[in-house]
N, C-alpha and C positions, 0 to 999 in steps of 0.2 A: 704724713709725718709719722715718724716712729720714735718710741722712747729710746734714749741712748743707752740705757742700762739693760733692758730685756728685749728690745726690738719689737715690742708690741705696737701695732698700728693704733695711733691715737686720733688721727684726723685724715680724712680723704679729700677735703675741699677747703683750702685756706688761701690767704693772701699774704705775700711776703711784704715786710715793712720796707718802705722806700729808702729810708736812711740806715737802718740797722738790719743788714742782710741776713743775720742769724736769728731774726725774730719774725714770727708769723702770727696772724690773727684769724680766728674762725668763729663761727656761730654753732656749727654742728660738730660734735666730737664723739669719740667712743673710747672705751677703756680708761676713762678719766673719773676721778673722784674729787669733788669740790669740798673743801674744808670750810663750810659756812660758819662754823663757830670761831674761826680765826680770821683776823683782819691784818692786812699789810697796808702801811701808809706810804705814799710817794709824794714827797714835797715837790712843788713846782720849781723849775730852774730859777736861779737868781736873776733878778731883773724882770721877771715875768709877773704881771699883775694877774691875779686869779682869785678864786674862791677858797683857796687853801689846799690842803693835802687831798689827793685822790685816794680812795679806799679800794682795796682789792682783796679777794679771797684766794688763798693758795690752792693750786690744783696738783694732784698727784696721779701718777700712773696706777691704775687699779691692780696691775699685775705685780709690780715690784716696789711700789710706793715712793718712787723717785719724784721729787718736785720738778715739774716740767713746764708749768704755766701758772698764770693768775687769771682770775675772772673779774671783770670790772662791774660797775653798778648796772650797766645795760646788758649784762650777761654775755659779753663778748670775751672770748678766751684769747689770751696773749701768750703764745708759746715761745720758749727760749731753750737753748741747749737741747734741741731735738734733731733728729736725722731726717732731712728732706729726701723725697724720692721724686724723680722727674719722669713719672710714668705716663 
């Protein structure tokens, strides 16, 4: 995966989301900066019983500082708005 703004490589091994084809998840990344001091909340969809909102840390490209992903509590990165390569 590459950053859409500066084309820096941010991930070499990822898995494409089965429903949202523009989203990917990965455990090992590069050229990424996790903003651990900030938190994003995602509410569960309506009608879904759960434990409340999920918490994520924003992730930026180290080269150009574009927000390209979030990191969940299990330290899995969820990429969006990135450029995939089929190498």
